[in-house]
VOFI-80828 format. One line per field, with one value per residue: residue in three letters; residue number from 1; chain; x, y, z of N, C-alpha, C, O, CB in turn. Coordinates in steps of 0.001 Angstrom, whole numbers. Glycine has a CB too. Layout:
resn = c(ALA, ...) .
resi = c(NUM, ...) .
chain = c(A, ...) .
neast = c(X, ...) .
nnorth = c(Y, ...) .
nup = c(Z, ...) .
caeast = c(X, ...) .
canorth = c(Y, ...) .
caup = c(Z, ...) .
ceast = c(X, ...) .
cnorth = c(Y, ...) .
cup = c(Z, ...) .
oeast = c(X, ...) .
onorth = c(Y, ...) .
oup = c(Z, ...) .
cbeast = c(X, ...) .
cbnorth = c(Y, ...) .
cbup = c(Z, ...) .
***
This chain:
resn = c(MET, PRO, LEU, LYS, LYS, GLN, ARG, LEU, GLU, THR, THR, GLU, GLU, ASN, VAL, LYS, THR, SER, ASP, ALA, SER, SER, HIS, GLN, THR, ASN, PHE, ASP, ASN, LYS, GLN, THR, LYS, PHE, SER, SER, ARG, PRO, PHE, TYR, ASP, ILE, LEU, GLY, ILE, SER, GLN, ASP, ALA, SER, ILE, ASN, GLU, ILE, ASP, LYS, ALA, TYR, LYS, LEU, MET, ALA, ILE, ARG, VAL, HIS, PRO, ASP, LYS, ASN, LEU, ASN, ASP, ALA, ASN, ALA, THR, GLU, LYS, PHE, GLN, GLN, LEU, ILE, LYS, ALA, TYR, GLU, THR, LEU, LYS, ASP, PRO, LYS, LYS, ARG, HIS, LEU, TYR, ASP, LEU, ASN, GLY, SER, ASP, ASP, ALA, PHE, TYR, LYS, ARG, ILE, TYR) .
resi = c(1, 2, 3, 4, 5, 6, 7, 8, 9, 10, 11, 12, 13, 14, 15, 16, 17, 18, 19, 20, 21, 22, 23, 24, 25, 26, 27, 28, 29, 30, 31, 32, 33, 34, 35, 36, 37, 38, 39, 40, 41, 42, 43, 44, 45, 46, 47, 48, 49, 50, 51, 52, 53, 54, 55, 56, 57, 58, 59, 60, 61, 62, 63, 64, 65, 66, 67, 68, 69, 70, 71, 72, 73, 74, 75, 76, 77, 78, 79, 80, 81, 82, 83, 84, 85, 86, 87, 88, 89, 90, 91, 92, 93, 94, 95, 96, 97, 98, 99, 100, 101, 102, 103, 104, 105, 106, 107, 108, 109, 110, 111, 112, 113) .
chain = c(A, A, A, A, A, A, A, A, A, A, A, A, A, A, A, A, A, A, A, A, A, A, A, A, A, A, A, A, A, A, A, A, A, A, A, A, A, A, A, A, A, A, A, A, A, A, A, A, A, A, A, A, A, A, A, A, A, A, A, A, A, A, A, A, A, A, A, A, A, A, A, A, A, A, A, A, A, A, A, A, A, A, A, A, A, A, A, A, A, A, A, A, A, A, A, A, A, A, A, A, A, A, A, A, A, A, A, A, A, A, A, A, A) .
neast = c(16527, 13847, 13505, 14776, 13344, 10854, 12071, 12636, 9914, 8659, 10178, 9631, 7142, 7082, 8238, 6380, 4599, 5639, 6014, 3078, 2717, 4441, 3202, 738, 1329, 2357, 126, -1580, -53, -471, -3049, -3575, -2062, -2176, -3193, -1518, -496, 1580, -110, -1319, 608, 1674, 220, 44, -1340, -3605, -5282, -7618, -8444, -10891, -12739, -13095, -10460, -8731, -8772, -7932, -5032, -4201, -4403, -2372, -206, -139, 860, 3463, 4933, 4084, 5814, 6351, 6986, 9141, 11672, 14293, 14155, 14513, 12588, 10067, 7737, 6822, 6594, 4461, 2542, 2038, 910, -1432, -2960, -2875, -4604, -6897, -7574, -8111, -10018, -12446, -14726, -15432, -13024, -11302, -11678, -11626, -8873, -7708, -8176, -6886, -4049, -1701, -818, -9, -1133, -3588, -4627, -4861, -7096, -9271, -9202) .
nnorth = c(-26084, -26007, -23530, -23421, -25055, -23413, -21421, -22583, -23430, -21060, -19945, -21878, -21515, -18844, -18979, -20624, -18615, -16388, -17792, -18223, -15547, -14678, -15933, -15224, -12525, -13111, -14108, -11991, -9943, -11462, -11183, -8374, -7555, -6317, -3965, -1863, -644, 1055, 3126, 4521, 5477, 7045, 9270, 9833, 9394, 7926, 4714, 4479, 6984, 9728, 10458, 13056, 14144, 12457, 13575, 16252, 15669, 14733, 17196, 18480, 17175, 16887, 19403, 19670, 17447, 17679, 17853, 19851, 21659, 20567, 20335, 19487, 16559, 13596, 11713, 12841, 13073, 10645, 9661, 11490, 10347, 8116, 8987, 9972, 7624, 6468, 8435, 7997, 5433, 5386, 7375, 6270, 4459, 1620, 707, 1225, -501, -2791, -2293, -2457, -5292, -6714, -5258, -3982, -4800, -5271, -6476, -6793, -4014, -3612, -5023, -3577, -926) .
nup = c(41374, 40655, 39772, 37616, 35925, 35775, 34346, 31804, 31350, 30770, 28664, 26496, 26634, 25462, 22930, 21804, 21964, 20368, 17950, 17134, 16964, 14936, 12951, 12830, 12166, 9333, 8339, 8524, 6893, 4376, 3984, 3957, 1654, -791, 284, 901, -1572, -4119, -5308, -3393, -1869, -4197, -4220, -1793, 305, 2634, 2817, 3839, 2690, 1926, -1433, -1633, -336, -2062, -4280, -3553, -2998, -5401, -7037, -5649, -5885, -8666, -9045, -8255, -9632, -12143, -15723, -16919, -15215, -13822, -15681, -15761, -14889, -16231, -15860, -15501, -17005, -17130, -13915, -13774, -15302, -14076, -11891, -12441, -13643, -10774, -9551, -11280, -10632, -8114, -7606, -8496, -7104, -7814, -9455, -7506, -5659, -6856, -7277, -4685, -3840, -6025, -6188, -8378, -10920, -14176, -16443, -15211, -15079, -17585, -18285, -16837, -17833) .
caeast = c(16066, 12251, 13406, 15269, 12112, 9896, 12645, 12621, 8501, 8443, 10954, 9194, 5808, 7483, 8681, 4701, 3625, 6360, 5889, 1716, 2625, 4760, 2233, -460, 1616, 2426, -1056, -2012, 606, -1191, -4766, -3210, -793, -2363, -3662, -380, 64, 2328, -1175, -1887, 1928, 2268, -680, 765, -2835, -4148, -6189, -9095, -9101, -12304, -12947, -12411, -8817, -7936, -8549, -6615, -3829, -3854, -4182, -1172, 1086, 285, 1697, 4817, 5547, 4160, 6907, 6463, 7676, 10538, 12370, 15217, 13703, 14236, 11409, 8850, 6330, 6683, 5852, 3156, 1562, 1883, 31, -2698, -3386, -3198, -5778, -8285, -8198, -8475, -11101, -13454, -15214, -15045, -12116, -10549, -12392, -10603, -7317, -7495, -8327, -5854, -2947, -1584, -95, -244, -2478, -4707, -5154, -5146, -8708, -10133, -9400) .
canorth = c(-26771, -25638, -22332, -23507, -25611, -22465, -20767, -23550, -23505, -19741, -20175, -22717, -20708, -17346, -19706, -20888, -17464, -15865, -18772, -17775, -14133, -14692, -16840, -14134, -11436, -13252, -14039, -10619, -9498, -11758, -10167, -6944, -7761, -5253, -2511, -423, -269, 2270, 3997, 5131, 6180, 7809, 10527, 10467, 9257, 6505, 3519, 5028, 8481, 9765, 10716, 14608, 13867, 12091, 15181, 17319, 15071, 14657, 18428, 19227, 16269, 16985, 20751, 19416, 16417, 17843, 17567, 21712, 22283, 19702, 20157, 18880, 15425, 12756, 10905, 13547, 12571, 8954, 10220, 12196, 9429, 7021, 10065, 10323, 6222, 6029, 9189, 7691, 4393, 5568, 7956, 5589, 3535, 109, 710, 1244, -1749, -4131, -2220, -2925, -6440, -7429, -4914, -3515, -5444, -4389, -6989, -6359, -3000, -3830, -5389, -2598, 627) .
caup = c(40135, 40219, 39033, 36195, 35066, 35359, 33170, 30670, 30640, 30376, 27407, 25730, 26230, 24632, 22054, 21035, 21730, 19306, 16907, 16628, 16673, 13689, 11830, 12642, 11324, 8028, 7988, 8437, 5952, 3365, 4051, 3645, 887, -1452, 843, 858, -2780, -4803, -5837, -2215, -2004, -4990, -3772, -77, 1379, 3505, 2222, 4095, 2195, 1262, -2685, -1379, 31, -2992, -5307, -3401, -3145, -6917, -7245, -5220, -6433, -9971, -9622, -7916, -10659, -13744, -16407, -17372, -13525, -13730, -17147, -15564, -14476, -17351, -15535, -15170, -17691, -16481, -12895, -14252, -15976, -12682, -10695, -13404, -13400, -9595, -9446, -11921, -10157, -6390, -7309, -8946, -6253, -8144, -9370, -6317, -4551, -7355, -6713, -3224, -3983, -6972, -6607, -9295, -11900, -15576, -17047, -14463, -15468, -19062, -18450, -16191, -18400) .
ceast = c(14477, 12504, 13901, 14393, 11279, 10673, 12153, 11107, 8252, 9358, 10268, 7689, 6091, 7777, 7350, 4115, 4556, 5937, 4349, 1897, 3452, 3889, 1022, 21, 1790, 912, -2251, -1794, -160, -2547, -4739, -2052, -1219, -3075, -2627, 400, 803, 1302, -1342, -630, 1974, 1410, -432, -596, -2826, -5140, -7787, -9489, -10304, -11937, -12179, -11205, -7883, -7852, -7710, -5648, -3739, -3734, -2480, -201, 1257, 1071, 3127, 5413, 5295, 5416, 7186, 7438, 9216, 11214, 13811, 15231, 13350, 12957, 9866, 7587, 6006, 5812, 4638, 1889, 1154, 592, -1314, -3362, -3825, -4602, -7229, -8681, -8769, -9959, -12548, -13559, -14834, -14019, -10972, -10731, -11355, -9339, -6791, -7303, -7220, -4485, -2822, -430, -1000, -1258, -3893, -5440, -5655, -6862, -9478, -10203, -9645) .
cnorth = c(-26367, -24327, -22260, -24447, -24658, -21602, -21612, -23472, -22091, -19661, -20616, -21919, -19348, -17958, -19930, -19465, -16498, -16900, -18205, -16294, -13805, -15118, -15700, -13035, -12217, -13439, -12674, -9914, -10108, -11241, -9035, -6581, -6337, -4033, -1325, -623, 1048, 3341, 5069, 6161, 7517, 9345, 11039, 10235, 7941, 5864, 3925, 6665, 8436, 10531, 12501, 14536, 13429, 13235, 16345, 16752, 14997, 16083, 18948, 18232, 16802, 18641, 20358, 18330, 17004, 18097, 19213, 22173, 21186, 19273, 19393, 17317, 14608, 11849, 11237, 13540, 11161, 9283, 10782, 11224, 8487, 7905, 9759, 8889, 6133, 7121, 8351, 6345, 4309, 6294, 7430, 4448, 2114, 76, 75, -296, -2628, -4102, -2817, -4521, -7376, -6872, -4116, -3515, -5028, -5188, -7078, -5223, -2994, -4133, -4309, -1035, 585) .
cup = c(39749, 39415, 37695, 35084, 35115, 34427, 31926, 29931, 30041, 29054, 26092, 25246, 25146, 23282, 21269, 20885, 20617, 18002, 16275, 16466, 15086, 12348, 11806, 11834, 9856, 7485, 7335, 6947, 4341, 2654, 3388, 2482, 71, -905, 702, -349, -3170, -4870, -4798, -1922, -2845, -4699, -2591, 769, 1955, 2781, 2278, 3836, 1581, -253, -2445, -1151, -1128, -4082, -4860, -3421, -4261, -7332, -6856, -5368, -8117, -10208, -9171, -8851, -12124, -14721, -16465, -15845, -13277, -14977, -16777, -15059, -15731, -16869, -15528, -15511, -17049, -15102, -13129, -14662, -15016, -11960, -11482, -13158, -11689, -9059, -9928, -11035, -8688, -6295, -7684, -7899, -6657, -8784, -8320, -5865, -5668, -7310, -5585, -3051, -4479, -7051, -7902, -10263, -13232, -15996, -16325, -15082, -17021, -18961, -17887, -17083, -19726) .
oeast = c(14046, 11771, 13638, 14601, 10492, 9979, 11286, 10872, 7703, 8734, 10269, 7229, 5349, 7453, 7239, 3354, 3815, 5472, 4317, 1075, 3130, 3933, 471, -665, 1059, 544, -3084, -2628, -354, -2937, -5513, -1347, -584, -3503, -2881, 1624, 588, 1664, -1480, -778, 2205, 1956, -561, -836, -2041, -5880, -8716, -10335, -10769, -10894, -11141, -10614, -6713, -6804, -7032, -4885, -2580, -2803, -1678, 865, 2315, 1672, 4021, 6643, 6070, 6194, 8238, 8396, 10122, 11330, 14342, 16339, 12262, 12367, 8871, 6592, 4933, 4584, 3702, 689, 12, -479, -2231, -4363, -4957, -5477, -8247, -9856, -9571, -10823, -13592, -12671, -14039, -13790, -10222, -9797, -10311, -8591, -5764, -6460, -6719, -3638, -3825, 497, -2163, -2381, -4989, -6582, -6661, -7699, -10498, -11109, -9825) .
onorth = c(-26453, -24056, -21415, -24574, -24910, -20972, -21182, -23449, -21963, -18957, -20044, -21745, -19013, -17199, -19442, -19125, -15768, -16317, -17789, -15781, -12915, -14740, -15393, -12578, -11633, -13001, -12481, -9503, -9368, -11014, -8651, -5572, -5313, -3167, -147, -757, 2066, 4471, 6258, 7374, 8657, 10419, 12211, 10872, 7033, 6560, 3843, 7369, 7521, 11185, 12966, 15047, 13780, 13630, 17132, 17428, 15378, 16238, 19568, 18552, 17045, 18995, 20835, 18349, 16866, 18826, 19689, 22938, 21379, 18094, 18713, 16833, 14730, 11265, 10511, 13819, 10815, 9208, 10344, 11336, 8029, 7421, 9234, 8919, 5778, 6689, 8134, 6130, 3507, 6081, 7966, 3602, 1460, -1133, -901, -1094, -3094, -5080, -3486, -4995, -8341, -7492, -3635, -2723, -4636, -4685, -7364, -5317, -2444, -3454, -4059, -211, 1628) .
oup = c(38599, 38464, 36838, 33877, 34202, 33629, 31164, 28723, 28947, 28260, 25003, 24117, 24222, 22369, 20144, 19980, 19958, 17023, 15117, 15707, 14299, 11177, 10749, 10920, 9057, 6395, 6449, 6140, 3377, 1509, 2512, 2455, 327, -1668, 452, -354, -2512, -4539, -5087, -1772, -2443, -4954, -2238, 1794, 1681, 2086, 1475, 4387, 902, -287, -2917, -2102, -1276, -4594, -5521, -4112, -4427, -8122, -7555, -4842, -8697, -11223, -9870, -8807, -13070, -14107, -16038, -15729, -12467, -15310, -17655, -14828, -16293, -17778, -15538, -14842, -16555, -15101, -12459, -14412, -15058, -11593, -10850, -12442, -11362, -8308, -9272, -10735, -8210, -5444, -7314, -7787, -5981, -8835, -8279, -5794, -5211, -7293, -5466, -2289, -3902, -7695, -8429, -10435, -13327, -15963, -16807, -15532, -17468, -19555, -18530, -16959, -20353) .
cbeast = c(16216, 11048, 13984, 16746, 11402, 9237, 14291, 12963, 7224, 8823, 11913, 9165, 5088, 9028, 9435, 3403, 3184, 8035, 5946, 450, 3378, 5712, 1581, -1009, 3000, 3382, -1334, -1220, 2147, -1293, -5318, -2726, -577, -2893, -3983, 863, -859, 2928, -2547, -2287, 2893, 2230, -2055, 1367, -4467, -4845, -5940, -9393, -8275, -13567, -14818, -12889, -8669, -8383, -9992, -6427, -3576, -5001, -5318, -1201, 668, -1145, 1177, 4910, 4801, 3380, 6711, 4221, 6066, 10315, 12678, 15733, 12611, 15597, 11642, 8980, 6458, 8560, 6497, 3539, 2109, 3672, 540, -2302, -2006, -1734, -5501, -8199, -7375, -7160, -10899, -13254, -16618, -15936, -12252, -11093, -14738, -10679, -6962, -8790, -9265, -6347, -2324, -1878, 67, 1037, -2230, -4293, -4267, -4107, -9191, -9488, -8168) .
cbnorth = c(-28423, -25325, -21401, -24091, -26896, -21684, -20694, -25136, -23922, -18659, -21164, -24175, -20075, -16338, -20879, -21923, -16574, -15817, -20527, -18140, -13283, -15352, -18748, -13491, -10556, -14404, -14533, -9834, -9954, -12705, -9541, -6365, -9440, -5642, -2625, -279, -375, 1943, 3215, 3962, 5213, 7116, 10281, 12670, 9382, 6778, 2038, 4736, 9245, 10762, 10429, 15440, 12637, 10805, 16025, 18130, 13996, 13865, 19102, 19844, 14253, 16683, 22430, 19004, 14839, 18926, 16589, 22877, 21814, 18390, 21853, 19649, 15638, 11856, 10553, 14437, 12393, 8032, 11058, 13082, 8709, 6904, 12184, 10744, 5111, 6052, 10488, 7382, 3472, 6748, 9057, 5176, 3704, -678, 1554, 2411, -2187, -4514, -1008, -2470, -6449, -7428, -5951, -2698, -7112, -4226, -8298, -6002, -2065, -5284, -6783, -2413, 1603) .
cbup = c(40385, 41680, 39686, 36303, 35505, 36538, 33270, 31279, 31735, 31580, 27694, 26495, 27777, 25291, 22602, 22162, 23372, 19714, 17576, 17651, 18064, 13793, 12489, 14044, 11881, 7711, 9033, 9546, 6323, 3626, 5597, 4985, -110, -2430, 2438, 2275, -3523, -6348, -6118, -916, -2635, -6512, -3705, 35, 529, 5010, 3181, 5664, 1180, 2343, -3195, -238, 1134, -3479, -5499, -2267, -2604, -7847, -6419, -3778, -6325, -10949, -8878, -6450, -10509, -14017, -17859, -17427, -11697, -12995, -18019, -14888, -13544, -17769, -14400, -15324, -19487, -15973, -12341, -15562, -17198, -11376, -10594, -15278, -13850, -8650, -10337, -13782, -10365, -5464, -7761, -10398, -6161, -8881, -9553, -5213, -4438, -8667, -6439, -2343, -4620, -8374, -6632, -8978, -11572, -16774, -17427, -13147, -15144, -19788, -17671, -14597, -18232) .
***
């Protein structure tokens, strides 16, 4: 009988720990909600990338997605415009900070551009 009681306590403890972990994870996700936005993905950089890294990534991606290099891609112009928007936002420390705080909704960008 003591063995079952020990297993039950361990199971309850695991549930409590699991619940606490999931709440912490949910909290962390809410806190970092805007840190993993598409602008970083578009440029293929991490959130802590330096201005120099942003410049290098932009130049590399501009060559890859430029509409003149992708004549068969109907979305090439849109992709290139998104790349420019990402670059212009992330290279400017003030815009980047606002972006990290607020994310990338269009109404927000109409205010800062």
